[in-house]
TORPA-4810 file (N, C-alpha, C, O; in nm, 3 decimals):
<nodes>
NODE_1_-0.957_-2.776_-22.124_-0.951_-2.749_-21.982_-1.078_-2.671_-21.946_-1.120_-2.580_-22.017_M
NODE_2_-1.138_-2.710_-21.834_-1.262_-2.645_-21.792_-1.231_-2.509_-21.732_-1.116_-2.476_-21.704_T
NODE_3_-1.336_-2.430_-21.712_-1.320_-2.296_-21.655_-1.267_-2.303_-21.513_-1.188_-2.218_-21.472_A
NODE_4_-1.311_-2.403_-21.436_-1.264_-2.418_-21.299_-1.115_-2.451_-21.297_-1.040_-2.397_-21.216_V
NODE_5_-1.073_-2.541_-21.386_-0.932_-2.575_-21.393_-0.848_-2.455_-21.435_-0.739_-2.435_-21.382_Q
NODE_6_-0.898_-2.375_-21.531_-0.825_-2.256_-21.574_-0.812_-2.157_-21.459_-0.706_-2.095_-21.443_Q
NODE_7_-0.918_-2.140_-21.380_-0.912_-2.048_-21.267_-0.811_-2.098_-21.164_-0.733_-2.019_-21.111_R
NODE_8_-0.813_-2.229_-21.135_-0.720_-2.284_-21.037_-0.576_-2.271_-21.084_-0.487_-2.241_-21.005_D
NODE_9_-0.553_-2.294_-21.215_-0.418_-2.279_-21.270_-0.374_-2.135_-21.262_-0.258_-2.107_-21.231_V
NODE_10_-0.463_-2.042_-21.287_-0.429_-1.900_-21.280_-0.392_-1.860_-21.137_-0.305_-1.775_-21.118_A
NODE_11_-0.455_-1.920_-21.038_-0.423_-1.890_-20.899_-0.302_-1.968_-20.850_-0.254_-1.944_-20.739_R
NODE_12_-0.252_-2.060_-20.929_-0.137_-2.140_-20.888_-0.176_-2.261_-20.805_-0.091_-2.321_-20.741_G
NODE_13_-0.304_-2.298_-20.805_-0.352_-2.412_-20.729_-0.407_-2.514_-20.827_-0.485_-2.480_-20.916_V
NODE_14_-0.366_-2.639_-20.809_-0.415_-2.744_-20.897_-0.437_-2.871_-20.816_-0.350_-2.914_-20.740_H
NODE_15_-0.553_-2.929_-20.832_-0.583_-3.055_-20.765_-0.623_-3.155_-20.870_-0.727_-3.143_-20.935_V
NODE_16_-0.538_-3.256_-20.887_-0.564_-3.360_-20.986_-0.537_-3.496_-20.926_-0.539_-3.513_-20.804_G
NODE_17_-0.512_-3.593_-21.012_-0.492_-3.731_-20.968_-0.369_-3.744_-20.878_-0.372_-3.818_-20.779_A
NODE_18_-0.262_-3.674_-20.910_-0.141_-3.682_-20.829_-0.167_-3.627_-20.689_-0.120_-3.684_-20.590_Q
NODE_19_-0.239_-3.519_-20.679_-0.267_-3.459_-20.550_-0.360_-3.547_-20.468_-0.345_-3.557_-20.346_E
NODE_20_-0.456_-3.611_-20.533_-0.544_-3.703_-20.462_-0.464_-3.822_-20.409_-0.482_-3.863_-20.294_V
NODE_21_-0.375_-3.877_-20.492_-0.290_-3.987_-20.449_-0.206_-3.946_-20.329_-0.198_-4.020_-20.231_F
NODE_22_-0.142_-3.829_-20.336_-0.058_-3.784_-20.225_-0.142_-3.759_-20.099_-0.095_-3.784_-19.988_L
NODE_23_-0.264_-3.710_-20.116_-0.353_-3.691_-20.001_-0.388_-3.822_-19.934_-0.387_-3.832_-19.811_G
NODE_24_-0.418_-3.924_-20.014_-0.449_-4.056_-19.958_-0.325_-4.114_-19.891_-0.335_-4.170_-19.782_I
NODE_25_-0.209_-4.100_-19.953_-0.085_-4.148_-19.895_-0.055_-4.076_-19.764_-0.005_-4.137_-19.669_L
NODE_26_-0.084_-3.947_-19.757_-0.065_-3.871_-19.634_-0.153_-3.925_-19.522_-0.108_-3.937_-19.408_L
NODE_27_-0.277_-3.957_-19.553_-0.367_-4.014_-19.452_-0.315_-4.149_-19.405_-0.318_-4.178_-19.285_V
NODE_28_-0.266_-4.232_-19.498_-0.212_-4.364_-19.461_-0.091_-4.347_-19.368_-0.082_-4.416_-19.266_V
NODE_29_0.000_-4.257_-19.401_0.116_-4.234_-19.316_0.076_-4.175_-19.180_0.136_-4.209_-19.078_F
NODE_30_-0.024_-4.089_-19.179_-0.070_-4.032_-19.052_-0.129_-4.139_-18.961_-0.102_-4.140_-18.841_A
NODE_31_-0.207_-4.230_-19.017_-0.262_-4.340_-18.938_-0.150_-4.431_-18.890_-0.150_-4.474_-18.774_V
NODE_32_-0.054_-4.460_-18.977_0.061_-4.542_-18.939_0.139_-4.477_-18.825_0.178_-4.544_-18.729_Y
NODE_33_0.161_-4.346_-18.835_0.233_-4.274_-18.729_0.154_-4.278_-18.599_0.213_-4.294_-18.492_L
NODE_34_0.024_-4.262_-18.607_-0.059_-4.267_-18.487_-0.051_-4.403_-18.420_-0.043_-4.412_-18.297_Q
NODE_35_-0.052_-4.510_-18.499_-0.036_-4.644_-18.444_0.104_-4.663_-18.385_0.120_-4.725_-18.280_L
NODE_36_0.204_-4.608_-18.451_0.341_-4.621_-18.403_0.360_-4.546_-18.271_0.435_-4.591_-18.184_A
NODE_37_0.294_-4.433_-18.256_0.306_-4.357_-18.132_0.240_-4.430_-18.015_0.271_-4.403_-17.899_L
NODE_38_0.150_-4.522_-18.045_0.088_-4.603_-17.940_0.174_-4.719_-17.896_0.143_-4.784_-17.796_G
NODE_39_0.281_-4.747_-17.968_0.371_-4.858_-17.933_0.483_-4.806_-17.842_0.520_-4.689_-17.848_M
NODE_40_0.534_-4.894_-17.760_0.646_-4.857_-17.672_0.772_-4.839_-17.754_0.806_-4.924_-17.837_E
NODE_41_0.842_-4.731_-17.731_0.964_-4.709_-17.807_1.087_-4.754_-17.731_1.198_-4.754_-17.786_W
NODE_42_1.070_-4.792_-17.604_1.179_-4.848_-17.524_1.127_-4.969_-17.449_1.011_-4.973_-17.408_R
NODE_43_1.215_-5.066_-17.431_1.179_-5.182_-17.352_1.207_-5.154_-17.205_1.265_-5.051_-17.171_T
NODE_44_1.166_-5.245_-17.119_1.190_-5.227_-16.975_1.339_-5.226_-16.945_1.383_-5.164_-16.847_A
NODE_45_1.417_-5.293_-17.028_1.563_-5.296_-17.008_1.632_-5.173_-17.064_1.754_-5.159_-17.050_A
NODE_46_1.557_-5.082_-17.126_1.616_-4.960_-17.180_1.664_-4.970_-17.323_1.725_-4.877_-17.374_G
NODE_47_1.637_-5.083_-17.389_1.678_-5.101_-17.529_1.571_-5.045_-17.620_1.463_-5.007_-17.576_R
NODE_48_1.603_-5.039_-17.749_1.508_-4.991_-17.849_1.389_-5.086_-17.853_1.406_-5.207_-17.865_I
NODE_49_1.269_-5.029_-17.843_1.148_-5.110_-17.843_1.086_-5.122_-17.981_1.141_-5.072_-18.079_G
NODE_50_0.970_-5.188_-17.989_0.907_-5.211_-18.119_0.850_-5.086_-18.184_0.818_-5.089_-18.303_P
NODE_51_0.836_-4.977_-18.112_0.780_-4.856_-18.170_0.883_-4.756_-18.218_0.847_-4.650_-18.269_G
NODE_52_1.011_-4.787_-18.202_1.116_-4.691_-18.236_1.122_-4.663_-18.385_1.107_-4.548_-18.427_F
NODE_53_1.144_-4.766_-18.466_1.156_-4.747_-18.610_1.024_-4.707_-18.676_1.026_-4.624_-18.767_F
NODE_54_0.911_-4.763_-18.634_0.785_-4.715_-18.694_0.760_-4.566_-18.672_0.699_-4.500_-18.757_P
NODE_55_0.805_-4.512_-18.561_0.790_-4.367_-18.539_0.874_-4.288_-18.638_0.830_-4.185_-18.690_R
NODE_56_0.994_-4.335_-18.664_1.081_-4.267_-18.760_1.022_-4.275_-18.901_1.014_-4.175_-18.972_I
NODE_57_0.979_-4.396_-18.941_0.922_-4.415_-19.074_0.794_-4.336_-19.090_0.775_-4.269_-19.192_V
NODE_58_0.705_-4.342_-18.991_0.579_-4.268_-18.999_0.599_-4.117_-19.001_0.535_-4.047_-19.080_G
NODE_59_0.687_-4.067_-18.915_0.715_-3.923_-18.912_0.776_-3.874_-19.042_0.736_-3.771_-19.095_G
NODE_60_0.874_-3.948_-19.092_0.937_-3.910_-19.219_0.837_-3.919_-19.333_0.836_-3.833_-19.422_A
NODE_61_0.752_-4.021_-19.332_0.650_-4.035_-19.436_0.553_-3.920_-19.437_0.518_-3.869_-19.543_G
NODE_62_0.507_-3.877_-19.319_0.414_-3.764_-19.310_0.480_-3.637_-19.360_0.422_-3.564_-19.440_V
NODE_63_0.601_-3.610_-19.314_0.670_-3.486_-19.353_0.697_-3.482_-19.503_0.668_-3.382_-19.569_V
NODE_64_0.752_-3.590_-19.557_0.786_-3.593_-19.700_0.661_-3.589_-19.789_0.660_-3.521_-19.891_L
NODE_65_0.557_-3.662_-19.750_0.435_-3.662_-19.830_0.366_-3.526_-19.823_0.313_-3.478_-19.924_T
NODE_66_0.366_-3.465_-19.707_0.306_-3.332_-19.694_0.383_-3.230_-19.778_0.321_-3.145_-19.843_L
NODE_67_0.514_-3.238_-19.778_0.595_-3.147_-19.860_0.566_-3.168_-20.009_0.552_-3.072_-20.084_A
NODE_68_0.558_-3.294_-20.051_0.528_-3.324_-20.191_0.388_-3.277_-20.229_0.368_-3.227_-20.340_A
NODE_69_0.293_-3.293_-20.139_0.156_-3.249_-20.167_0.148_-3.098_-20.181_0.085_-3.047_-20.273_L
NODE_70_0.212_-3.025_-20.091_0.211_-2.879_-20.099_0.279_-2.832_-20.227_0.230_-2.742_-20.295_V
NODE_71_0.391_-2.892_-20.259_0.463_-2.856_-20.382_0.381_-2.885_-20.507_0.378_-2.806_-20.601_R
NODE_72_0.314_-2.999_-20.506_0.233_-3.038_-20.621_0.112_-2.946_-20.638_0.077_-2.910_-20.751_S
NODE_73_0.049_-2.909_-20.528_-0.068_-2.820_-20.536_-0.025_-2.681_-20.578_-0.096_-2.616_-20.656_V
NODE_74_0.088_-2.633_-20.530_0.135_-2.499_-20.565_0.185_-2.488_-20.708_0.181_-2.380_-20.768_R
NODE_75_0.230_-2.599_-20.763_0.288_-2.597_-20.897_0.188_-2.546_-21.000_0.223_-2.466_-21.086_R
NODE_76_0.065_-2.590_-20.990_-0.039_-2.540_-21.079_-0.035_-2.595_-21.220_-0.093_-2.535_-21.310_G
NODE_77_0.033_-2.707_-21.242_0.038_-2.764_-21.377_-0.093_-2.835_-21.409_-0.146_-2.906_-21.324_A
NODE_78_-0.146_-2.816_-21.529_-0.268_-2.887_-21.565_-0.245_-3.037_-21.570_-0.135_-3.083_-21.600_P
NODE_79_-0.350_-3.112_-21.540_-0.339_-3.257_-21.535_-0.308_-3.317_-21.672_-0.255_-3.427_-21.680_E
NODE_80_-0.342_-3.246_-21.776_-0.317_-3.298_-21.911_-0.168_-3.315_-21.938_-0.129_-3.396_-22.022_A
NODE_81_-0.083_-3.238_-21.867_0.061_-3.249_-21.888_0.119_-3.372_-21.819_0.227_-3.418_-21.856_E
NODE_82_0.049_-3.426_-21.719_0.099_-3.546_-21.652_0.080_-3.665_-21.745_-0.032_-3.694_-21.788_A
NODE_83_0.189_-3.732_-21.775_0.178_-3.847_-21.864_0.251_-3.966_-21.806_0.344_-3.952_-21.726_D
NODE_84_0.206_-4.082_-21.845_0.271_-4.206_-21.805_0.357_-4.251_-21.922_0.308_-4.311_-22.018_D
NODE_85_0.486_-4.222_-21.912_0.575_-4.252_-22.024_0.634_-4.392_-22.016_0.688_-4.442_-22.115_R
NODE_86_0.626_-4.455_-21.901_0.691_-4.584_-21.885_0.599_-4.686_-21.819_0.633_-4.739_-21.713_H
NODE_87_0.485_-4.716_-21.878_0.394_-4.810_-21.812_0.449_-4.953_-21.806_0.422_-5.024_-21.709_P
NODE_88_0.524_-4.996_-21.907_0.580_-5.132_-21.903_0.686_-5.145_-21.794_0.691_-5.245_-21.723_R
NODE_89_0.771_-5.044_-21.783_0.873_-5.047_-21.679_0.809_-5.050_-21.541_0.852_-5.124_-21.453_T
NODE_90_0.706_-4.970_-21.522_0.634_-4.969_-21.396_0.575_-5.107_-21.366_0.583_-5.155_-21.254_L
NODE_91_0.516_-5.169_-21.467_0.456_-5.301_-21.448_0.563_-5.405_-21.412_0.538_-5.492_-21.328_A
NODE_92_0.679_-5.397_-21.473_0.787_-5.491_-21.444_0.837_-5.472_-21.300_0.860_-5.570_-21.229_V
NODE_93_0.853_-5.347_-21.257_0.901_-5.321_-21.121_0.797_-5.366_-21.019_0.833_-5.420_-20.914_V
NODE_94_0.669_-5.343_-21.046_0.564_-5.390_-20.955_0.564_-5.542_-20.947_0.549_-5.598_-20.838_V
NODE_95_0.582_-5.609_-21.060_0.591_-5.755_-21.060_0.714_-5.802_-20.983_0.709_-5.902_-20.912_A
NODE_96_0.825_-5.729_-20.996_0.946_-5.764_-20.921_0.923_-5.746_-20.771_0.974_-5.825_-20.692_A
NODE_97_0.849_-5.644_-20.732_0.815_-5.626_-20.590_0.732_-5.742_-20.538_0.755_-5.791_-20.427_C
NODE_98_0.637_-5.787_-20.618_0.557_-5.903_-20.579_0.645_-6.027_-20.569_0.627_-6.108_-20.478_A
NODE_99_0.740_-6.043_-20.660_0.834_-6.154_-20.653_0.923_-6.146_-20.529_0.954_-6.249_-20.469_G
NODE_100_0.963_-6.025_-20.491_1.043_-6.006_-20.370_0.964_-6.052_-20.248_1.017_-6.123_-20.162_L
NODE_101_0.840_-6.012_-20.239_0.756_-6.050_-20.126_0.739_-6.201_-20.121_0.745_-6.262_-20.014_V
NODE_102_0.718_-6.263_-20.237_0.697_-6.408_-20.242_0.825_-6.484_-20.208_0.818_-6.591_-20.147_A
NODE_103_0.940_-6.433_-20.247_1.066_-6.505_-20.230_1.140_-6.470_-20.102_1.241_-6.533_-20.070_A
NODE_104_1.094_-6.371_-20.028_1.167_-6.319_-19.913_1.192_-6.427_-19.808_1.305_-6.441_-19.760_F
NODE_105_1.090_-6.502_-19.771_1.110_-6.604_-19.667_1.171_-6.732_-19.724_1.243_-6.803_-19.653_T
NODE_106_1.143_-6.761_-19.850_1.195_-6.885_-19.910_1.344_-6.873_-19.939_1.423_-6.957_-19.897_V
NODE_107_1.383_-6.768_-20.010_1.523_-6.750_-20.047_1.604_-6.680_-19.938_1.726_-6.698_-19.929_L
NODE_108_1.537_-6.601_-19.857_1.605_-6.526_-19.752_1.617_-6.380_-19.790_1.601_-6.341_-19.905_G
NODE_109_1.644_-6.299_-19.689_1.650_-6.155_-19.707_1.763_-6.113_-19.802_1.742_-6.027_-19.888_A
NODE_110_1.880_-6.172_-19.787_1.995_-6.131_-19.868_1.976_-6.171_-20.014_1.993_-6.089_-20.104_V
NODE_111_1.941_-6.296_-20.038_1.929_-6.344_-20.176_1.813_-6.277_-20.247_1.829_-6.229_-20.359_V
NODE_112_1.696_-6.273_-20.184_1.579_-6.211_-20.247_1.602_-6.062_-20.271_1.568_-6.010_-20.377_A
NODE_113_1.659_-5.994_-20.172_1.688_-5.851_-20.188_1.789_-5.825_-20.297_1.774_-5.731_-20.375_G
NODE_114_1.893_-5.908_-20.304_1.995_-5.891_-20.407_1.937_-5.916_-20.545_1.965_-5.840_-20.638_A
NODE_115_1.857_-6.021_-20.561_1.795_-6.048_-20.691_1.704_-5.933_-20.733_1.704_-5.892_-20.849_L
NODE_116_1.626_-5.883_-20.638_1.535_-5.772_-20.668_1.613_-5.648_-20.710_1.584_-5.587_-20.813_F
NODE_117_1.712_-5.610_-20.630_1.789_-5.489_-20.662_1.869_-5.503_-20.791_1.871_-5.412_-20.873_L
NODE_118_1.934_-5.616_-20.809_2.011_-5.636_-20.932_1.920_-5.631_-21.054_1.956_-5.571_-21.155_L
NODE_119_1.804_-5.694_-21.046_1.710_-5.692_-21.158_1.658_-5.552_-21.188_1.655_-5.510_-21.304_G
NODE_120_1.618_-5.480_-21.084_1.566_-5.344_-21.105_1.675_-5.250_-21.154_1.651_-5.169_-21.244_C
NODE_121_1.794_-5.259_-21.096_1.902_-5.172_-21.141_1.944_-5.204_-21.284_1.976_-5.113_-21.360_L
NODE_122_1.946_-5.332_-21.320_1.977_-5.369_-21.458_1.873_-5.312_-21.553_1.907_-5.266_-21.662_W
NODE_123_1.747_-5.316_-21.513_1.639_-5.264_-21.597_1.647_-5.112_-21.611_1.625_-5.059_-21.720_L
NODE_124_1.678_-5.043_-21.503_1.670_-4.898_-21.502_1.802_-4.827_-21.535_1.800_-4.712_-21.578_L
NODE_125_1.915_-4.894_-21.517_2.044_-4.827_-21.537_2.148_-4.926_-21.588_2.232_-4.973_-21.512_D
NODE_126_2.143_-4.955_-21.716_2.237_-5.052_-21.774_2.374_-4.991_-21.801_2.469_-5.064_-21.831_R
NODE_127_2.386_-4.860_-21.790_2.512_-4.793_-21.822_2.618_-4.810_-21.713_2.736_-4.787_-21.739_A
NODE_128_2.579_-4.849_-21.593_2.674_-4.859_-21.482_2.667_-4.998_-21.417_2.616_-5.010_-21.305_H
NODE_129_2.717_-5.101_-21.483_2.703_-5.237_-21.427_2.784_-5.260_-21.300_2.739_-5.335_-21.213_P
NODE_130_2.899_-5.199_-21.286_2.979_-5.219_-21.165_2.910_-5.157_-21.045_2.898_-5.219_-20.940_V
NODE_131_2.864_-5.034_-21.061_2.792_-4.968_-20.952_2.666_-5.045_-20.917_2.635_-5.061_-20.799_R
NODE_132_2.594_-5.094_-21.017_2.473_-5.172_-20.992_2.505_-5.298_-20.913_2.430_-5.335_-20.822_N
NODE_133_2.615_-5.364_-20.947_2.653_-5.486_-20.875_2.690_-5.456_-20.730_2.651_-5.529_-20.639_A
NODE_134_2.764_-5.348_-20.709_2.804_-5.311_-20.573_2.680_-5.277_-20.489_2.666_-5.325_-20.376_V
NODE_135_2.591_-5.195_-20.544_2.470_-5.158_-20.472_2.378_-5.279_-20.455_2.325_-5.302_-20.347_V
NODE_136_2.359_-5.354_-20.562_2.268_-5.468_-20.559_2.309_-5.578_-20.463_2.223_-5.647_-20.409_G
NODE_137_2.438_-5.594_-20.440_2.484_-5.695_-20.345_2.514_-5.635_-20.207_2.492_-5.700_-20.105_L
NODE_138_2.563_-5.512_-20.205_2.602_-5.450_-20.078_2.486_-5.407_-19.990_2.491_-5.425_-19.868_G
NODE_139_2.382_-5.352_-20.049_2.269_-5.304_-19.969_2.197_-5.419_-19.898_2.175_-5.409_-19.778_V
NODE_140_2.159_-5.527_-19.966_2.093_-5.636_-19.893_2.181_-5.700_-19.785_2.134_-5.732_-19.676_P
NODE_141_2.310_-5.717_-19.817_2.401_-5.774_-19.718_2.418_-5.679_-19.599_2.416_-5.722_-19.484_L
NODE_142_2.434_-5.551_-19.626_2.446_-5.452_-19.518_2.321_-5.445_-19.432_2.331_-5.437_-19.309_G
NODE_143_2.204_-5.448_-19.495_2.081_-5.446_-19.417_2.065_-5.572_-19.334_2.018_-5.566_-19.220_L
NODE_144_2.103_-5.685_-19.390_2.095_-5.810_-19.314_2.187_-5.803_-19.192_2.147_-5.840_-19.081_Y
NODE_145_2.309_-5.757_-19.213_2.402_-5.746_-19.101_2.352_-5.646_-18.997_2.365_-5.671_-18.877_L
NODE_146_2.296_-5.535_-19.042_2.243_-5.435_-18.949_2.131_-5.493_-18.866_2.134_-5.486_-18.743_L
NODE_147_2.030_-5.550_-18.933_1.914_-5.598_-18.860_1.942_-5.724_-18.781_1.897_-5.737_-18.667_F
NODE_148_2.017_-5.818_-18.838_2.038_-5.945_-18.771_2.147_-5.937_-18.665_2.132_-5.996_-18.558_D
NODE_149_2.254_-5.866_-18.691_2.367_-5.862_-18.599_2.356_-5.748_-18.499_2.361_-5.770_-18.378_T
NODE_150_2.341_-5.626_-18.549_2.343_-5.509_-18.461_2.212_-5.496_-18.383_2.214_-5.478_-18.262_V
NODE_151_2.099_-5.504_-18.452_1.970_-5.483_-18.387_1.908_-5.610_-18.332_1.807_-5.605_-18.261_L
NODE_152_1.966_-5.725_-18.364_1.916_-5.855_-18.320_1.769_-5.876_-18.356_1.691_-5.933_-18.279_N
NODE_153_1.732_-5.830_-18.474_1.597_-5.850_-18.529_1.611_-5.955_-18.640_1.661_-5.925_-18.748_A
NODE_154_1.566_-6.075_-18.613_1.588_-6.184_-18.706_1.524_-6.163_-18.842_1.405_-6.133_-18.853_G
NODE_155_1.604_-6.178_-18.945_1.555_-6.179_-19.083_1.573_-6.319_-19.137_1.663_-6.391_-19.093_L
NODE_156_1.490_-6.360_-19.231_1.503_-6.496_-19.284_1.635_-6.518_-19.356_1.673_-6.440_-19.443_P
NODE_157_1.705_-6.624_-19.317_1.832_-6.658_-19.380_1.809_-6.729_-19.513_1.891_-6.718_-19.605_A
NODE_158_1.699_-6.801_-19.524_1.666_-6.869_-19.648_1.767_-6.976_-19.684_1.796_-7.064_-19.602_G
NODE_159_1.819_-6.971_-19.804_1.909_-7.073_-19.855_2.054_-7.056_-19.809_2.136_-7.146_-19.827_V
NODE_160_2.085_-6.942_-19.750_2.222_-6.919_-19.703_2.244_-6.989_-19.568_2.151_-7.001_-19.489_L
NODE_161_2.365_-7.035_-19.543_2.390_-7.112_-19.420_2.396_-7.031_-19.292_2.394_-7.089_-19.183_P
NODE_162_2.403_-6.897_-19.300_2.418_-6.819_-19.175_2.288_-6.777_-19.118_2.284_-6.711_-19.014_F
</nodes>
């Protein structure tokens, strides 16, 4: 550890790769929030407009990322302690995300989401298969019903008849 890193650790301040990542993510969320604030959050008819949910997502992203950044900087842990213990699992989940994006319009929101969640939950938590099945099937179906039925925001039906 260099003298500068030792001094920063002694003061309880540490800036490493994680902090840089969180800083970049904070800037991305801030720009997203700024764009969302430029969108109308209500339509002329008084219904929820296209800027409503982006404002919530952007605001929550800024707050949560800022909290994580402050916590990470205050922690003062040396970067040498940060390790990547699961690089294969990370690679599989990233590949599954790419598969979700590719299959979303072809298979539909419910099927693609269920396959993605069931696969990731099976990979990460094999001890609870019933819970994984309930979450893996219930969340995509619930989100589809919420967005398609309640909010009238069309999601791809894909191979399903509805």
